[in-house]
MARDRENKOL-386738 format. One record per atom (N, C-alpha, C): residue in one letter; x, y, z. Coordinates in pm, whole numbers, plus 50000, padded with zeros to 5 digits. Atoms other than C-alpha are relative to their C-alpha. Example, Ala and Ser with C-alpha at 12.3 -4.5 7.8 and 13.67 -1.06 7.14 Angstrom:
MARDRENKOL-386738
A500894988150000;A512304955050780;A500905012050000;S499184988149994;S513674989450714;S499235010950073;
//
This chain:
MARDRENKOL-386738
M498734993849960;M497454787445750;M499975002750150;K499884997349857;K498654790746107;K501345006850025;K498764992949969;K501204815946234;K499875007850131;T499994992049878;T502194834446550;T500055014749963;I500024985850036;I501234870846519;I500545009050111;K499504991949891;K502324882946862;K500394991250117;Q499595007149879;Q504224870247164;Q500255010250110;F499844991049887;F504384885247511;F500854993550108;K499215005349889;K506614881647813;K499815008850122;V500064992749874;V506594891748177;V501384999250065;E498694999749935;E509884902648330;E499854999550152;Y499955000849853;Y510744894448692;Y501255007150046;V498874992149950;V512984918048889;V500274996850146;Q499545001349861;Q514964910549203;Q501405006150008;V498714993649980;V517824932349323;V500684994550125;L499485004549870;L518254921249686;L499424986350032;D500515013549975;D518024883949754;D499844997250149;E500325003649861;E517124865350074;E501234999950090;K498775000149922;K520764864050184;K500605013950018;G499514986349988;G521174901650159;G501005003749894;K499074997450109;K523184900149837;K499305008149890;V500574990950099;V522664926349565;V500534997249861;D499625000650141;D522674923649187;D500515013949963;S499394986850021;S525084952149116;S499525006849872;K500464994250126;K523744956848763;K498645006750014;L501354994749981;L520254964548894;L499885009250122;D500004992049878;D521204982749214;D499625014549971;P500394986050024;P519395016749227;P500995010150056;K498924991449949;K522505030649403;K499465011350090;L500514990249904;L520745047849691;L501125004650093;S499004994649908;S522735069849927;S499884993050135;V500015005849865;V523615058650279;V498825005450080;S501114993949925;S521095083050425;S498664994549952;E501245005550053;E518365069750194;E499804985650050;L500095013949956;L519125033550285;L499594999250147;K500315000449857;K519025040450657;K498595005350028;A501354994549985;A515835061050621;A498964989549962;L500925010550043;L514135032350436;L499864989450110;Y500045010149895;Y515085007650707;Y499265005350123;K500644994049882;K513975031350982;K498485000249983;K501444999650024;K510535035150821;K499414986050003;M500495013849997;M510164997750769;M499914995050143;H499975004049859;H511084992351133;H498835006250075;L501084992949931;L508605018551254;L498634994049967;I501355004650034;I505635005451059;I499774985650046;R500205013449945;R506264969651168;R499725000850149;Q500214998549856;Q506494980451530;Q498595005350027;Y501354994949981;Y503285000051490;Y498954989249970;D500975010250037;D501514970551327;D499644991350119;R500265007849878;R501894951051650;R499115007950096;K500814991449912;K500454980451844;K498585001249948;G501334998950060;G497574984351600;G499154987850028;L500705012449971;L496654947951651;L499594999650148;A500285000249855;A496884951252031;A498855009450036;L501084990549972;L494614981852033;L498654994549958;Q501265006050044;Q491984963051835;Q499584988750095;R500315011449912;R492214932352057;R499485004550137;T500484994849872;T491604953852364;T498735008249985;G501274993450024;G488534969352203;G500065015149983;K499874985550011;K489925004352159;K499765005149858;T500294996350138;T489585004451779;T499144989149937;G500795009950071;G487444986351527;G500894990349924;T499245009550082;T488534960951266;T501295006249952;Y498694994950042;Y492224964851188;Y500594990749894;V499395007650110;V494104953850875;V501515000450015;Q498545000649987;Q497684942350936;Q500704999149865;Y499235000350124;Y500454944250678;Y501394993750019;T498705006049973;T503384925650840;T500414990649886;G499495007750112;G505524910250567;G499965007549868;Q500144992250121;Q504594936750312;Q500595014050014;E499454986649973;E506594965950453;E500855005549886;A499124995250108;A508994967350158;A499215007849896;G500824993150098;G506234976649916;G499425012950053;E500604988149939;E504645001350157;E501005011650004;V498994989549985;V507885020450216;V500595004149866;A499424996950131;A509305018049863;A499095009449922;L500964991750071;L506145033149719;L500095014650044;T499994986349949;T506225063549945;T501345006849974;H498684994350030;H509975068349885;H500045005949860;C499944995950141;C509305072449514;C499035011249964;L500984989550028;L506425097349538;L500625013950013;K499534986249997;K506965134349476;K498825009550023;K501014989849977;K505105166149558;K499125001449876;G500944998550111;G501975168849345;G499514986949943;D500495013150043;D501615131349284;D498734996750078;W501235004549935;W498365113849375;W500164985650046;F499925013549944;F498075082849595;F498614995350039;F501305005949971;F494995060649610;F500214986950076;P499685011949921;P495515036149899;P498834990350017;G500985010049961;G493695003549960;G499994998950151;Y500175000949855;Y492824991450308;Y501214994250073;R498835005549932;R496214974650377;R501205009549993;E498904990350018;E498245006550337;E500195009450119;T499734991749882;T498325020050693;T501495002850012;G498564998349992;G502075014450689;G500515010149900;A499584990450103;A502465033850366;A499655014250040;L500414986649957;L500545063250509;L500905005250112;I499064996049894;I502765063450818;I501345003849939;A498734997350066;A505855061950598;A499965013149922;L500174987650075;L504445091150401;L499985012250092;G499984989149904;G504315111550720;G498675003250064;V501304997849937;V500655108950817;V500124996350149;P499885003149857;P500495110751201;P499234987450037;I500655012349955;I499665077651367;I498685003150071;S501234996249930;S497085095751580;S498845001949902;K501024998350103;K495215104551260;K499454986549956;L500415013250048;L495165068451146;L499254992350107;L500755006149890;L494005056951488;L498575005450003;L501344994350011;L491085080851452;L499194992449897;Y500705006750110;Y490185064351124;Y499584985850039;W500315013949966;W490415028551251;W499064998950120;A500994999949892;A488275038751548;A498645004849950;G501274996250058;G485545049951308;G499755014949993;D500124985450002;D486225087451312;D500465005249864;E499684995450135;E486105103450965;E501085010849998;R498964989749996;R488445131251077;R501394994049976;G498725006750022;G491215105551050;G500465000049856;M499634999550142;M491105107950671;M500055014349946;N499804986150040;N491345145850665;N501505002549997;L498545000450008;L494925144050542;L500575012449932;H499284988850061;H497365171850460;H501414995249968;S498715005450041;S500395161750259;S500415006149867;D499514995650131;D502605172549970;D499484990749891;V500625009850090;V501345140649807;V498515000250027;R501454999349985;R497615141849743;R499464986050026;V500415013449957;V496225112149933;V498484999250010;F501435002649989;F492685099349882;F499734991850126;P500345008549885;P490835082950173;P500204985249967;I499845014450015;I491485045750227;I498744994149936;A501135006550067;A489295024849995;A499774986350062;I500355012949941;I487544996250173;I499454990249896;P500465009450103;P485664981349872;P501174994749917;V498885006250072;V487934957249683;V500085005249857;G499704995750136;G489424973549373;G499315012649952;S500764988450047;S487105003649358;S500865012349975;Q499134988350014;Q490035027949376;Q500785000049868;T499215001050123;T491585015849047;T499575010249894;P500394989850098;P489475037548810;P500295014250047;H499694986649948;H490075067349040;H501435003949962;C498614997550038;C493805064248975;C500115002849850;T500014997750144;T493135061848602;T499515014049968;G500554986750024;G491005093148611;G500955011150039;A499044989849956;A493565112848810;A501195000549905;G498885000450095;G496335101248575;G499655006449868;W500454993850126;W494285112048274;W499935015250016;A500104985749974;A493575146048431;A501395006550000;L498644994649995;L497285151448500;L500585001349859;K499514999550138;K498065143448137;K499355011349922;L500714989550071;L495375166448001;L500465013950043;Q499554987149947;Q496645194448226;Q501475002749972;G498584998450032;G500215188748111;G500905000450122;K499214999949877;K501445183448467;K500974988250005;K498965010349991;K504625163748533;K499874992350132;N500275007949880;N503045142748805;N499324987049960;A500595013150026;A501665107648836;A499024996450111;A500935005649901;A498885089049015;A500334985350018;I499715014149974;I499505055549184;I498924994350093;V501035006649920;V497025030749331;V500534986750049;T499595013049944;T497555000549556;T498774991250018;F501085009649983;F495434969149571;F500614986150012;G499535013749986;G495694931849634;G499704991649877;D500205008750116;D495654902349396;D498534997349974;G501425002550017;G491954896449458;G499305010849920;A500614988850071;A491124930849317;A500124998449849;T499805001550145;T492434920148976;T498974990849936;S501115007850053;S489414897348940;S498695007850006;R501184991349992;R487044926648984;R499895008649873;G500224992050120;G485494946948703;G500665013650004;D499384986749990;D486834980148834;D501464999749955;F498605001350040;F490394967748782;F500115000049848;H499925001450145;H489774958548420;H499555012749929;S500444987350058;S487854990448342;S501095010550013;G498954990249976;G490615011148498;G501204998149910;L498845002750084;L493414994048308;L499705002249852;N500354998250140;N491574994047977;N500005014949962;F500054985550024;F490915031547999;F501415005950003;A498644994949988;A494485038148113;A500834996749877;G499265004050119;G495875018647818;G499585007949878;V500524992850117;V493635035747562;V500455014550000;Y499704985749992;Y494335070947686;Y501435002950052;S498604998549958;S497945064747799;S500125009650118;T500064991049885;T497285080348139;T501284999650083;N498834999049910;N499905091348393;N499754991850127;S500425008549888;S499025061748615;S500934988250023;V499265012249964;V500815033848801;V499084991550088;F500865009349928;F498915003348925;F500904990250075;F499085007849916;F500684986449217;F499244989250075;C500685011349937;C499414952049312;C500934992850097;Q499275008149902;Q500684936349633;Q499384986149997;N500505013750011;N500124899949538;N500484992150120;N499615007049877;N500144884549886;N499424985950007;Q500415014050020;Q498704851449758;Q498594996650049;F501355003049951;F495244854949914;F499035011449970;A501114990850014;A492014872049814;A499084997150119;I500615002849870;I490734872950173;I500384985650038;S499685013949964;S490514835150235;S500164991049878;T499895007750123;T490724824349871;T501415000949945;A498645000350054;A494164813549749;A500035005549858;R499884993750131;R495394831749440;R499664990449886;A500225009850107;A495304799949229;A498534996349982;R501425003350009;R491594796149303;R499155011749955;Q500814988550041;Q490524831449213;Q500435005749865;T499614996350136;T492444835948886;T500924989249944;M499165010250064;M494034811548640;M501235006149932;A498824993550056;A496554837348520;A501244995950078;E498775004349932;E500074825248596;E500635011450079;T499524988249928;T501024860548697;T498895010449999;I500914988650001;I499054891448791;I500455009949894;A499444990250093;A501374912348576;A499484998349858;Q500415002350138;Q500254895848253;Q498615005649969;K501334994650023;K496764909848301;K500065014049938;G499874986650060;G498034944248201;G500314999549852;I499585001050139;I499384931947868;I498805001049906;A501194999950084;A495884926747728;A499475014149975;Y500504986450013;Y495194963847779;Y501085009649949;G498944991650052;G498434976447628;G500755007750107;V499344993549886;V499834985147970;V501304992650031;D498735006249963;D503524978748041;D499864993350135;S500225007949878;S503674951748309;S501274993050043;V498805006349946;V506344937448537;V499694993750135;Q500105006249868;Q506634914048834;Q501325002450073;V498824997249920;V509054922849115;V499894992550132;D499975006349867;D510094905049434;D499445010050100;G500664990649910;G507714921449680;G500625001350137;N499294999149873;N510064915449974;N501385006349983;D498714994150037;D512984933049804;D499845015149991;I500184985649995;I513044969749903;I500745007149888;L499224993550105;L515744978649649;L499384997749863;G500665002950127;G514004961249361;G498735008149985;L501254992450003;L510744978349451;L500255014949975;V499654985950024;V512355012849467;V500355002149854;S499594998950140;S513875006649125;S498814999349905;V501125002250091;V510704993748959;V498935010950015;I501034989749979;I508225017949118;I500525013649956;G499424987250040;G510585047249066;G500005001849850;S499984999350147;S510955039148696;S498605001849944;A501384999050048;A507205034948650;A499435014050022;L500484986549972;L506415068148817;L500685010349911;K499264990950088;K509115085748616;K499414999749860;K500615001650133;K507605071948295;K498645006749995;A501334994149996;A504125082448399;A500065015250003;R499874985349991;R505215117648492;R500415006149866;A499554995350131;A506805121048147;A498914998449893;G501095001750094;G503465112547986;G500184988349905;K499715011450087;K504725079447845;K499174987750031;G500955010749980;G501895058347974;G500064992950133;P500145006949871;P500815035748260;P500844987450011;T499295012549971;T502475005748423;T499234992250105;L500545009049897;L501114975848614;L501174992850064;I498925006449925;I503484963548885;I499394989450091;E500405010749909;E502974930149057;E501134997450099;A499025002949896;A504854927749385;A499674986350058;F500255013849957;F505134890549461;F500444998350144;T499695000249858;T504914887849838;T499084990150071;Y500825009449925;Y503014869950114;Y499415007050122;R500674994349884;R500484879750379;R500304991450123;M499575007649883;M502084868350705;M498964999950112;C501004998749894;C499034878150911;C498634995949947;D501365002550044;D495294872550900;D499575011049903;H500494989850094;H493314891050634;H499665012950075;T500284989049907;T491924913750907;T499854993850138;T500195005249864;T491274910651279;T498704992150014;S501225008149997;S487934894351192;S500194986749927;D499695011950078;D489684866051007;D500874990450083;D499125010049940;D491434833751113;D500634991849888;A499345006350116;A493934823250845;A500384985550025;K499645013949970;K494694790551025;K498994990349940;K501055008550055;K491444777150882;K500224996649852;Y499855002350144;Y492624779250521;Y501455000649950;R498624998450044;R496404784050516;R500894989350060;D499065010249955;D499134757750541;D501095006750083;P498974993749915;P501424766950836;P501414998349946;K498675001950059;K504384753250638;K500385011749910;D499734988650087;D504024782350397;D500555011950079;L499514989149916;L504584806850682;L501494998550029;K498595002549973;K507924790450760;K500855003149877;V499284997350125;V508984792750396;V500165015049979;W499964985650026;W508114829550373;W500695007750112;A499344993149888;A509554838150715;A501465003249968;V498594997750035;V513084834850574;V500135010449889;R499994989750105;R512114859250297;R499595013650055;D500434987949930;D511144885750553;D500705012349941;P499384988250061;P511714919950388;P500875008150095;L499224992449903;L512974936150707;L501304992850033;L498825007949971;L515384907950790;L500985000149883;R499174999850120;R516654907250432;R500765013149987;F499374986850010;F517354944550430;F501015001950111;Q499074999249887;Q518974941750771;Q501334993049967;K498805007450039;K521424915750636;K500855008349903;Y499294991850098;Y522304938750348;Y500705011850069;L499424988549931;L522874968950573;L501144995750092;K498945005149912;K524904948050816;K501264997249920;G498865002850086;G527144936950531;G500735012649958;R499404987250037;R527754973450447;R500385008250123;K499684993649872;K528354981650816;K499135012250027;L500964989349978;L525265003750822;L498954996250105;W500935004749898;W523364982951079;W500774994250116;S499395005849880;S524244973251436;S498904997150101;E500995003349897;E522424958451734;E499675012250085;S500254988049919;S522834991051923;S499045009549927;W500904991450078;W521145010351640;W498594994150000;E501295006849998;E518364984451632;E499265002850131;K500614997549870;K517724988752005;K499585014650014;K500324985749997;K517795026451965;K498715002749923;L501214998350080;L515155024451690;L498784994850076;E501115005949925;E512965001751904;E499545009550110;S500324990849891;S513145026352193;S499345012749947;E500534987650058;E512535057251978;E498594997949946;H501305002650061;H509625041451795;H498944996850105;A500945002849892;A508035028952116;A499505013050062;V500374986949943;V508065064452255;V499085007449904;L500814993150100;L506705078951930;L498584994249993;I501315006650010;I503885053451908;I499165002950123;D500734997249876;D502915058252273;D499505014450003;Q500394986050004;Q502855095952225;Q498805002149907;E501084998750097;E500615092551921;E498714993750051;V501195006349941;V498265068852101;V499385009350104;K500494990749898;K497985093452389;K499335012149935;K500574988650072;K497365122052147;K498644996549943;W501285004850056;W494615101851978;W498944999050110;E500965001849890;E492975093552313;E499505013450054;E500374986949948;E492915130552405;E499155008149904;I500764992550101;I491205141752083;I498515000150032;G501425000749964;G487795130052199;G499124996049883;K500955004550100;K484695119552012;K499705011049899;P500284989950103;P483805136951685;P498615006050017;P501354994250000;P480855160651649;P499054990749924;I500955009150062;I477705141651552;I499855002749850;D500224996950142;D477415160351220;D501094994449909;Q498945005950081;Q480695144351106;Q499534987049932;I500535012350057;I478685112651038;I499495002549858;F500634996850128;F477025130450745;F500845009649914;A499324988750063;A479585157150654;A500704996749867;H499175003050117;H481545138550386;H499344990549901;V500695009050092;V478865118850201;V499715007049868;F500284992050118;F477715145849956;F500625013950016;A499434986549995;A479155179849867;A499045009650069;E501024991749937;E475885195949975;E499014991050072;S500925008049921;S473495183650240;S498664998349927;I501325002750056;I470135168650145;I499004999650114;P501024999549892;P466835171250341;P499994987550087;Q500035012449922;Q466965134650445;Q501114999850105;F498874999549906;F470375140250607;F499705009550114;D500334990349895;D469125170650795;D499084993650103;E500935006849910;E466285149850940;E500714989450083;Q499285010649929;Q468595120951027;Q500965005850103;L499084993649906;L471075144651191;L499265004350126;E500794995849883;E468385158851418;E499614988050084;D500335012449927;D467295123551509;D501214994950077;A498785004849938;A470905114051583;A500355008450123;K499694991049888;K471375144451808;K499104996950121;R500925003149890;R468285135752010;R500344986350063;F499715013549952;F469295099152037;F501314999350076;L498655001349945;L472955104752124;L500335010350108;K499684989549901;K472685134752356;K500084994450141;
//
């Protein structure tokens, strides 16, 4: 005997298309002030991304991770967070942290190797940026489980790339989240590359979203360059999690327009024709077309934003430069809750060497 015992599907969501047209049935119906605020944040983080790259190229900071082309996901995520929620960022979420209100000077500290840069104060509880691929996924599961056990109406959300979904931490995190129905949201920015490995070469799954189905986790794919679609999907997932109705895996289908990091050269493994295809899907340009159609965008406003953001970024860079080097003991301060004898010895050695 042979029969089908279960069938699964993955839904794809797009609200705002490449021409700036909206599916009215799926429109999240944001207010004018919300729409303009979203665009302003997307504009700011793209403008900063260019500055972040320039600072690294001039040797003022260490390795920098760009996010150009992925601004829609970065801003949509932060728009949907509420006081008391938890956020576990990956290494490509500098833009999201800026959109959340973290001062640029703080983030410059971090990218320059100063641990004080991750001493964050926010209504949203933000964990330090995770550099290891996918290691932050179980942390989100644990926080989501804790929120559920405590009966709190909050959620935990984690961001990661498509490559992380081939790591054990991802699968452990989702399996646990599915079993215990945690207040967690897993947000994958599928930008088509796991460092230099194309998505099709690091997983045979047709979608990233379908990986959640095996663990009993609601899963959906959304146009990752569609700010309105992302607000709708992420907002719904967080609302569900806060209500204690279980986790969601979101796959934002997008593209990494830049190198993996400043230590990478994507020209060695990426077809330049793909860049041209994705350039017309630019999330900022798409949103601009939509706002222009609603008479909410103008060239004068655009120039005003450029000027305001340039001043803000320059002020933050100057503030960062004036902070100065961290105390030597900061090197050891955040490794363990309590110091150990080996650290005390190493600290004394460091003081003698660096004085």
